[in-house]
Each structure stands twice: as structure tokens, then as C-alpha cells.
C-alpha positions in Angstrom: 13.5 21.5 -1.2 11.3 21.7 -4.1 8.6 19.2 -5.3 10.2 17.5 -8.0 13.5 16.9 -6.4 11.5 15.4 -3.0 9.5 13.0 -5.6 12.8 11.9 -7.3 14.4 11.1 -4.0 11.1 9.2 -2.6 11.3 6.9 -5.8 14.7 6.2 -5.4 14.8 5.6 -1.7 12.0 3.2 -2.5 13.9 1.4 -5.2 16.7 1.2 -3.0 14.6 -0.1 -0.3 12.9 -2.8 -2.4 16.4 -4.0 -4.0 17.9 -4.3 -0.2 14.9 -6.6 0.5 14.6 -8.4 -2.7 17.2 -11.0 -1.9 16.9 -11.8 1.9 13.1 -11.8 1.9 12.8 -13.8 -1.1 15.5 -16.5 -0.1 13.7 -16.7 3.3 10.1 -17.2 1.8 11.6 -20.2 -0.3 13.2 -21.5 2.7 9.5 -21.4 4.4 8.1 -22.9 1.5 10.7 -25.6 1.0 11.8 -26.6 4.6 11.2 -30.0 5.9 10.9 -29.0 9.3 7.9 -27.9 11.3 7.7 -25.7 14.2 6.0 -27.1 17.6 3.1 -24.4 17.1 2.7 -25.4 13.5 2.5 -29.2 14.6 0.0 -28.5 17.5 -2.2 -26.4 14.6 -2.0 -29.4 12.3 -3.2 -32.1 14.9 -6.0 -29.6 15.7 -7.1 -29.4 12.0 -6.5 -33.3 11.6 -3.7 -32.5 8.9 -0.8 -34.2 8.4 2.1 -32.0 7.9 4.4 -34.2 5.8 1.6 -35.3 3.3 1.8 -33.8 0.0 -1.6 -33.2 -2.1 -2.8 -33.7 -5.5 -3.7 -30.6 -7.3 -7.5 -31.3 -6.9 -7.0 -32.0 -3.3 -5.1 -28.7 -2.9 -7.9 -26.9 -4.9 -10.4 -28.6 -2.5 -8.7 -27.5 0.2 -8.4 -23.7 -0.8 -12.1 -23.7 -1.9 -13.2 -25.2 1.7 -11.0 -23.0 3.7 -12.3 -19.8 1.4 -16.0 -21.1 2.0 -15.7 -21.5 5.5 -13.9 -18.2 5.8 -16.7 -16.3 3.9 -19.4 -18.1 6.1 -17.9 -17.0 9.2 -17.2 -13.4 8.5 -20.6 -12.9 6.9 -22.1 -14.5 10.4 -19.8 -12.0 12.2 -21.1 -9.0 10.3 -24.6 -10.1 10.7 -24.3 -10.5 14.5 -21.8 -7.6 15.3 -24.2 -5.6 17.3 -24.4 -8.7 20.1 -20.5 -8.5 20.4 -18.2 -6.7 22.8 -16.6 -3.6 21.5 -19.4 -3.1 18.7 -19.7 0.5 19.8 -23.3 0.4 19.1 -23.2 -0.3 15.5 -26.0 -2.1 14.1 -26.0 -5.2 12.2 -24.7 -5.0 8.5 -27.5 -5.6 6.0 -27.8 -8.8 4.1 -26.3 -7.9 0.8 -23.4 -5.5 2.1 -22.5 -8.6 4.7 -22.1 -10.8 1.6 -20.3 -8.3 -0.2 -17.6 -7.5 2.5 -17.1 -11.2 3.7 -16.2 -12.1 0.0 -14.3 -9.1 -0.6 -11.9 -9.7 2.4 -11.7 -13.3 1.9 -10.8 -12.9 -1.8 -8.0 -10.5 -0.9 -10.1 -7.8 -2.8 -11.2 -5.5 0.3 -13.8 -3.4 -1.6 -15.5 -1.4 0.7 -19.2 -0.2 0.3 -19.3 1.1 3.8 -17.5 3.4 6.0 -15.3 1.8 8.3 -15.3 3.7 11.3 -19.3 4.2 11.5 -20.5 0.6 10.0 -18.0 -2.0 12.1 -16.9 -2.2 15.8 -13.7 -2.8 16.9 -13.9 -6.6 17.6 -15.2 -7.1 13.9 -12.5 -5.2 12.5 -9.9 -7.3 14.6 -10.9 -10.6 14.6 -13.0 -10.6 11.3 -11.5 -8.5 8.7 -7.7 -8.4 10.0 -7.6 -12.1 10.3 -8.7 -12.4 6.5 -6.0 -9.8 5.6 -3.4 -12.4 7.1 -5.0 -15.7 5.4 -6.3 -14.3 1.9 -2.7 -13.2 1.4 -1.0 -16.5 2.3 -3.5 -18.1 0.1 -1.9 -16.3 -2.6 1.5 -17.4 -1.9 0.4 -21.0 -1.3 -1.1 -21.0 -4.9 1.8 -19.5 -6.3 4.2 -21.9 -4.4 2.0 -24.9 -5.8 2.6 -23.5 -9.3 6.4 -23.2 -9.0 6.6 -27.2 -7.6 4.5 -27.7 -10.8 7.7 -26.6 -13.1 10.4 -28.2 -10.7 8.8 -31.7 -10.0 8.1 -34.5 -12.6 6.5 -37.7 -12.8 4.1 -37.0 -10.0 0.9 -35.8 -9.0 1.8 -33.7 -6.0 2.2 -30.1 -5.5 2.6 -29.5 -2.0 0.2 -29.2 1.0 -2.1 -26.1 1.1 -2.4 -26.3 5.0 1.3 -26.2 5.5 2.0 -23.5 3.1 -0.8 -21.6 4.8 0.3 -21.8 8.3 4.1 -21.4 7.5 3.5 -18.2 5.7 1.1 -16.7 8.3 3.4 -17.7 11.1 6.9 -17.4 9.9 6.3 -14.6 7.4 3.3 -12.2 7.5 3.0 -12.0 11.6 6.6 -11.4 12.4 6.8 -8.4 9.7 3.7 -7.0 11.0 4.5 -6.9 14.3 7.8 -5.1 13.7 6.2 -2.4 11.3 3.1 -2.1 13.3 5.5 -0.8 16.0 7.0 1.4 13.5 3.7 3.1 12.3 2.8 3.5 15.9 6.0 5.4 16.5 5.5 7.5 13.4 1.9 8.7 14.5 -0.7 6.2 13.3 -3.5 5.6 15.8 -3.6 2.0 18.1 -6.3 1.9 20.8 -9.6 0.8 21.6 -11.3 3.9 21.8 -14.5 4.6 20.4 -15.9 8.1 19.3 -14.6 11.2 21.5 -16.8 14.4 21.2 -14.4 17.4 21.0 -15.0 21.1 20.6 -13.3 22.8 17.5 -11.9 26.1 17.0 -14.9 27.7 15.7 -17.1 26.3 18.7 -18.8 23.3 17.1 -18.3 20.0 18.0 -16.7 16.8 16.1 -16.6 13.2 16.8 -13.3 11.8 16.9 -13.0 8.0 16.2 -10.2 6.0 17.5 -9.2 2.3 17.2 -6.5 -0.5 16.4 -5.5 1.1 13.2 -1.8 0.6 13.1 -2.1 -3.2 13.4 -4.7 -3.6 10.6 -2.9 -0.8 8.6 0.4 -2.9 8.5 -1.3 -6.2 7.0 -3.5 -4.3 4.8 -0.4 -3.0 3.1 2.0 -6.1 3.5 -0.5 -8.3 2.4 -1.9 -6.2 -0.4 -5.6 -6.4 1.0 -6.2 -2.5 1.1 -9.3 -2.2 3.1 -9.0 0.8 5.1 -10.2 1.0 8.8 -11.4 4.6 8.0 -13.7 5.7 5.0 -11.0 7.7 3.9 -8.4 5.1 3.5 -4.7 6.1 3.2 -5.9 9.6 2.9 -7.0 9.8 6.5 -4.3 11.4 9.0 -5.1 8.5 11.5 -3.8 5.9 9.2 -1.2 7.8 7.2 -0.2 10.9 8.9 3.0 12.1 7.1 5.3 11.5 4.3 7.3 8.9 6.0 4.5 6.8 6.7 3.2 7.4 3.1 6.4 6.0 2.1 6.4 3.0 4.2 2.9 2.0 3.0 3.9 2.2 -0.5 7.0 0.0 0.2 5.3 -2.6 2.4 2.2 -2.9 -0.3 5.2 -3.9 -3.1 7.8 -5.8 -0.8 6.7 -9.2 -0.9 5.4 -9.1 -4.5 9.0 -7.8 -5.5 10.6 -10.5 -3.6 8.8 -13.3 -4.9 10.5 -13.6 -8.1 13.8 -14.3 -6.2 11.7 -17.0 -4.3 10.5 -18.4 -7.9 14.0 -18.5 -9.5 15.6 -20.0 -5.8 13.0 -22.6 -6.0 13.5 -23.5 -9.6 17.0 -23.8 -9.3 17.9 -20.8 -11.8 17.8 -17.3 -10.0 18.1 -16.1 -13.6 14.7 -16.8 -14.2 13.3 -14.8 -11.1 15.4 -11.7 -12.6 13.8 -12.2 -15.9 10.5 -12.0 -14.3 11.4 -9.1 -12.2 12.8 -6.9 -15.2 9.2 -7.4 -17.0 7.8 -6.1 -13.7 10.1 -3.3 -13.1 9.6 -2.1 -16.9 5.9 -2.0 -16.3 5.9 -0.4 -13.0 8.4 2.3 -14.2 6.3 3.3 -17.1 2.9 3.2 -15.2 4.4 5.4 -12.7 5.7 8.0 -15.2 2.5 8.3 -16.8 0.4 8.6 -13.8 2.8 11.3 -12.5 2.8 13.2 -15.8 -0.7 13.5 -16.1 -1.1 14.6 -12.7 1.6 17.4 -13.3 1.3 18.5 -16.5 -2.4 17.8 -17.8 -3.6 19.9 -20.6 -7.0 18.3 -20.3 -8.3 20.4 -17.6 -7.7 24.2 -18.1 -8.1 24.8 -14.2 -5.6 22.3 -13.6 -3.0 23.4 -16.0 -3.3 27.0 -14.8 -3.1 25.9 -11.1 0.6 23.9 -12.3 -1.0 20.3 -11.4 -4.4 18.5 -10.7 -4.5 18.7 -7.0 -8.5 17.9 -6.7 -8.9 14.5 -4.6 -5.1 14.7 -3.1 -3.9 15.6 0.4 -1.6 18.7 0.8 0.6 16.8 2.8 1.5 14.3 -0.1 1.0 16.4 -3.0 0.9 15.1 -6.6 4.4 12.9 -6.4 3.1 10.8 -3.5 -0.2 10.9 -4.6 0.5 9.4 -8.2 3.1 6.9 -6.6 1.1 5.4 -4.3 -1.9 5.3 -7.1 0.2 3.5 -9.8 1.6 1.2 -6.7 -1.5 0.2 -5.7 -3.4 -0.6 -8.6 -0.4 -2.5 -10.1 -0.5 -4.6 -6.9 -4.0 -6.0 -5.9 -3.8 -3.9 -2.7 -6.4 -1.0 -3.8 -5.3 1.2 -0.7 -5.5 4.7 -1.8 -4.1 8.1 -0.5 -6.3 10.2 -3.1 -9.0 9.8 -5.1 -8.7 8.2 -8.4 -12.2 9.8 -9.4 -10.6 13.4 -9.4 -7.6 12.0 -11.5 -7.1 13.2 -15.3 -8.2 11.1 -17.8 -4.7 10.2 -18.6 -3.8 9.2 -15.0 -7.0 7.8 -14.1 -7.2 5.7 -17.4 -4.0 4.4 -16.5 -5.2 3.2 -12.8 -7.5 1.2 -14.7 -5.1 0.0 -17.4 -2.8 -1.2 -14.6 -5.6 -3.5 -13.1 -6.4 -4.7 -16.5 -3.2 -6.0 -16.9 -4.0 -8.7 -14.4 -2.0 -6.6 -11.6 1.2 -8.5 -12.4 3.6 -5.6 -11.9 4.4 -7.0 -9.2 1.3 -7.8 -8.3 -0.7 -9.1 -5.3 0.8 -11.5 -2.9 1.4 -14.6 -4.7 -1.4 -13.8 -7.4 1.0 -11.2 -9.3 3.6 -14.0 -9.7 1.5 -16.8 -10.7 -0.2 -14.3 -13.1 2.7 -13.3 -14.6 3.9 -17.0 -15.0 0.6 -18.1 -16.9 1.6 -15.1 -19.2 5.2 -16.4 -19.6 3.9 -19.8 -20.7 1.8 -17.7 -23.2 4.7 -15.9 -24.4 6.9 -19.2 -24.8 4.1 -20.6 -26.7 4.0 -17.6 -29.1 7.9 -18.0 -29.5 7.6 -21.6 -30.4 4.9 -21.0 -32.9 7.2 -18.5 -35.0 9.9 -20.9 -34.9 8.0 -24.1 -35.6 8.9 -26.2 -32.5 7.1 -27.5 -29.2 7.6 -24.6 -26.8 9.5 -25.3 -23.5 9.7 -23.7 -20.3 11.9 -24.3 -17.2 12.5 -27.4 -19.1 8.9 -28.6 -19.5 7.2 -29.2 -22.7 3.9 -26.7 -23.3 1.4 -28.8 -24.7 -2.1 -28.3 -25.7 -3.5 -29.2 -21.9 -1.4 -26.7 -20.5 -2.2 -24.0 -23.2 -5.9 -24.6 -22.5 -5.2 -23.8 -19.1 -3.1 -20.9 -19.6 -5.8 -19.6 -22.3 -8.9 -19.8 -19.9 -7.0 -18.1 -17.0 -6.3 -14.9 -19.4 -10.0 -15.1 -20.4 -11.6 -15.3 -16.9 -11.1 -11.7 -15.8 -11.7 -9.9 -19.2 -15.2 -11.8 -19.3 -16.2 -11.0 -15.9 -15.2 -7.3 -16.1 -16.9 -6.7 -19.7 -20.0 -8.5 -18.7 -20.6 -6.9 -15.7 -19.9 -3.6 -16.9 -22.1 -4.2 -20.0 -24.9 -5.3 -17.6 -24.7 -2.5 -15.3 -24.8 0.2 -18.5 -27.6 -1.7 -19.7 -29.8 -1.3 -16.4 -31.2 2.3 -15.9 -31.1 2.0 -12.2 -27.5 1.0 -12.0 -26.6 3.7 -14.6 -28.3 6.1 -12.3 -25.5 5.0 -9.7 -22.9 7.1 -11.4 -21.9 10.6 -10.3 -20.8 11.9 -13.3 -22.3 11.7 -17.1 -20.7 10.5 -20.1 -17.3 8.9 -20.6 -16.1 9.7 -16.7 -19.6 8.1 -15.7 -18.6 5.2 -17.6 -15.0 4.9 -16.4 -16.5 4.7 -12.8 -18.6 1.3 -13.6 -15.9 0.1 -15.5 -13.5 0.8 -12.8 -15.7 -0.7 -10.2 -16.0 -4.2 -12.4 -12.3 -4.2 -13.1 -11.3 -3.9 -9.2 -13.6 -6.2 -8.2 -12.7 -8.9 -10.9 -8.9 -8.4 -10.4 -9.1 -8.4 -6.4 -8.0 -4.9 -6.4 -10.8 -3.2 -4.2 -9.9 0.2 -4.9 -12.8 2.6 -6.2 -13.3 5.5 -8.4 -15.1 7.1 -5.6 -17.5 8.1 -7.9 -20.2 5.2 -7.9 -23.0 4.9 -5.4 -22.2 1.2 -5.1 -24.1 0.4 -1.9 -27.1 -0.8 -3.4 -28.5 -4.6 -3.7 -27.6 -5.1 -7.1 -24.1 -3.6 -6.8 -23.0 -5.3 -3.6 -24.3 -8.7 -5.2 -22.7 -8.4 -8.7 -19.5 -7.1 -7.2 -19.5 -9.8 -4.7 -19.8 -12.5 -7.6 -17.1 -10.5 -9.7 -14.6 -10.9 -6.8 -15.8 -14.6 -6.4 -15.4 -15.7 -9.9 -12.3 -13.4 -10.3 -10.3 -15.2 -7.4 -11.2 -18.6 -7.6 -12.0 -19.6 -11.3 -8.0 -18.3 -12.2 -6.8 -20.5 -9.0 -8.6 -23.5 -10.6 -6.8 -22.9 -13.8 -3.4 -22.2 -12.0 -3.6 -25.2 -10.1 -4.8 -27.6 -12.8 -1.7 -26.2 -14.7 0.4 -26.9 -11.7 -0.6 -30.4 -11.6 -0.4 -31.1 -15.5 3.4 -29.7 -15.4 4.4 -31.7 -12.7 3.2 -35.0 -14.2 5.6 -34.0 -17.5 8.8 -35.8 -17.9 11.7 -32.9 -18.1 13.3 -32.5 -21.3 17.0 -31.1 -21.7 17.7 -27.6 -23.0 19.5 -27.7 -26.9 20.2 -25.2 -29.3 16.6 -24.6 -30.2 15.4 -23.9 -26.7 14.4 -20.4 -26.0 16.4 -18.9 -23.3 13.8 -17.5 -20.8 16.5 -15.5 -18.7 17.6 -13.3 -21.5 16.3 -9.6 -22.2 14.9 -10.9 -25.5 12.5 -13.0 -23.4 11.8 -9.8 -21.2 10.8 -8.0 -24.3 8.7 -10.8 -25.6 6.9 -10.9 -22.4 6.2 -7.6 -21.7 5.0 -7.1 -25.7 2.4 -10.3 -24.9 1.3 -8.7 -22.1 0.5 -5.4 -23.3 -0.9 -6.8 -26.6 -3.3 -9.5 -25.0 -4.4 -6.7 -22.7 -4.8 -3.8 -25.5 -6.5 -6.0 -27.8 -9.3 -7.4 -25.0 -9.8 -4.0 -23.4 -9.1 -1.2 -26.0 -13.1 -0.9 -27.1 -14.0 -0.5 -23.2 -11.1 1.9 -22.7 -12.1 3.8 -25.8 -15.5 4.4 -24.3 -14.1 5.7 -21.0 -10.8 7.5 -20.4 -9.9 7.8 -23.9 -13.1 9.3 -25.0 -13.1 11.7 -22.0 -9.3 12.7 -22.7 -10.1 13.5 -26.3 -13.2 15.2 -25.6 
């Protein structure tokens, strides 16, 4: 079978698998988030935490719960990393430095999983399992809890209640993430992914030399790394490492896992909103952007004319695994940057200007096609609010979305949400380029070097976590600056989303009439897609022109 046919078949198989999962998983998530019944273990956890499982919260109380839980998580993980050499299964690894501990703790709590360290040599097994893997579960659940609050804001009226954060968090972990991870971890182990508690084994190579082979509980962390769109690898090479991703089947499965929840959430949205057509419209926008991005990345890596060597060789294989090739590497790259996953099976620093530039642009879109677990859906719903507002301006009437009038208060929250991430990205990249010491961390000069810095801050602020791999980011300045970018990029938008949810829940619903814009038809799909591309294009075009665009034209 030739590579082209194999590439098309794996994309077709991926689309079919996601389509088959869309309805059952989306409906099940809606049931989990709306069911009045609590499991016994959930009630026990509520009692231990002093939480009433039957009491809803205002948006401000919901927000305080999110922030308090996240703060405690950061402090716990920071202490764990600083003291890891005193725990069991540390494998002799020393305590992590203060700045790197701060960066890593913030990274995993914000669902970013940016890593300025090599996992197999910097962390012991206990901190990997009880520290990082735990945050992989709960940070993903936080995103779903926040989008659930926003959906309730659209569907409720004359109330100041948007749900209970602790109930949503517990249910998503217990009823969704844990069961799926148990099943798929077994599948990964059966397919060849490592799962043990071994340390380093020294072996003799064929040439007579010696090599240390690291083991570890990889499969159990690999599955939630993808399913929760976390992305932090057990090994430094991430999903390019054969112990994490040994063959074509595991590669396909990992792409499926990092997409499946985010793809199913529009169904959850439509079910909870009482009009599943609304979910299909949102899914249509996601699918259009995903298909276009995958095509651009794949075409640039297959048919590059910007590299004479690559064009002569027939494709750009630098930085890619031979066992995956161009098609699987490009599909993974597009999927991981369109979600907030950040796992990589190839190194984006080696991509062509067009392919690498597209991975940056994917993150700049806000990772909404389909985006991270929860964060992708609430991001695109905020943009849908903006699209409806634009349509209202064009016809001279007050915009409405899902039966709620969008007034100045709601538009302020939506606008602040959209402006937050670009402000963090461009400010951080600008400061880094203005400091000689931080410019020296670039591996390459010129536009490609700037792309490395731009990629880092785009990845951090959008809570993606992948890297161009050419930037020496393990410095006090980068650890601190990128850590702050992750914090602001995660929690300030959450503030605006929950404020928007609270203001919508207090509104009185209005019946649809002849002047109401139908938001379930192809016209709205096109409008929303255009708004997304124009907003991002106008915001980031100057930065992209200095980086990948300039490199491609050079």
C-alpha cells in the first residue's frame, strides 16, 4: 500500500470513529452533567469536602471554587516537585529547581503541560503518577465544568445559579474520564506501550556499547494525556518515543483520543440546549477548520518548494519518525494544535514555513476546532456570541442567541475574552525579543528564531503545551514568563466565561420571530467561520508576517 492511500484511509477511519462516538458520548456527557442522582462514592466525596451536592452556585461562587481548587493544586504540585527526592519511587532524581517547579505546577494545573524538562530523567515515578497524572484528570474536568456552566447560562432564565463546580468536577472524573482511561490504557498496553515500575536498565547494544533504557507507568499516563487534551509526555520525546507510541495503530488511537471528547461536546451542548441542530452547526464550523488545517499542514510537508533538499527528496522528513511518515505526522500536528493537547509525534521546529506556520495559526485561533476538553467549546460559543452580534449590527436589531438577547454587558465579557490571549501572546513575545539574553535562547536566527519565541508564548497562553523544540526555555526568565502566561491565559478567560454565563442566566428568554437569525443553518456556519478567521487574522497577522510568512517568502 502506498503512503498516499494509507494516509487517506487513516483519515477516513478517524472521521468514521469520531462520527460513531459523537452521539453516544455527547449524550452521555449531557446526562452526567444534568442527572439529579449522585453515586454513593460521589456523596462520600461531597461529605469529606463539606460540599452540598444538591445546591447550585452563583457564577461568582462557581468561579471562587475553580480558583481555590486550582490554587491548592498548584501549591500541592509545586511542593511535590520540590520534595520529590524524599519520596518512594524517586529513582534518585533530585528536587526540581524553584523556577522550573513553578512552571511545571502551573503548566499541569492549567491543562497546558508545557515541559522544560526531560520527564524520564527529571521526575520519579511517584510524582509522575500522583502528581502529574492526577492533574491531567482534574484539569480536563475543570474545562468541562466551566463549559457546562456556560451552557446552563444559555438555557436557564431569571436565576443567578449556573450549577455546582464540585459536582461537575467529581462526576466528569468518576463517570467519564476514569472509565474511559481504564479501557484505553489496557488497549495501549496490548498494543505495545510500556506499563511498569522499572527504573533504568543498562543494556549492551549491538555495537558493544551500553545504553540506559527507562521504564515506567507510561500507558496509564499516556491515555489521559491524550483524552484530557493535556499533552505532557512521560518521555522527553513525547509521542515520538517508541515506548509511548510504538506503531501506526497506537498513533491513530492517540489522535482519536485527543479529539473524541472535544468533538462530542457540541452534541452535549445541543442536547442540554434542547436543540441539537445548534450543536451540529458548531460541529460544522469545527470540521471545516480542522479539515482545512490538516490539508495545509500535510500539503506543505509533502510538496514543499521552500526547501530544495526536501523537495528533491520528495517530502520533508526531518524531525519526523520513519514509522509514521508525513501523513501521520501532519495529521497528529494539526490535531494537537487545534486542540489544547500539545502532544507531538514529530518536531514542529523542523516543519516547513507553511506547515509550521499553520500549527502556530491553529493555536492562535483559540484552539476551537475542536479545541480542548471544555475550553474548545466555550471558546467557540463566545465567538458565536460575537458572530450573532455582528449579524445584528448588519440588520440593525438587537442580537439574540438561543433565545437570549445579547446586550452591552454580555458583549463586554465576550470582547474581553477574545482580547486576553492575544495580549498575553504578543506582550510576552515582544518582551522576549527585546531582551538580548532571551533572544540568545533561540536556536535559529531570523524569522525562524522569532517563530520559536512566538510559538512558545502562543502555546503557553492558549494552554497547548507543545513547543517548536528549538527554543532553550529552561531558564529562570522563560520558566517564570511562560508560567505567568499560562496562568493568565487559563484563568482570566474563565472569569469572563463564567461572568457571561451568570449574566445570560439572569436574562429573560425571548421568543423567536421572523427577524431572528437562525443559528443552526449553513449561513450561520459560514458567518461564524468568517468571524473566527477575520478576528484572528487581524490580531496576529503582523506577528505571523515577521515569522513563518517572512521565512516562507525568503
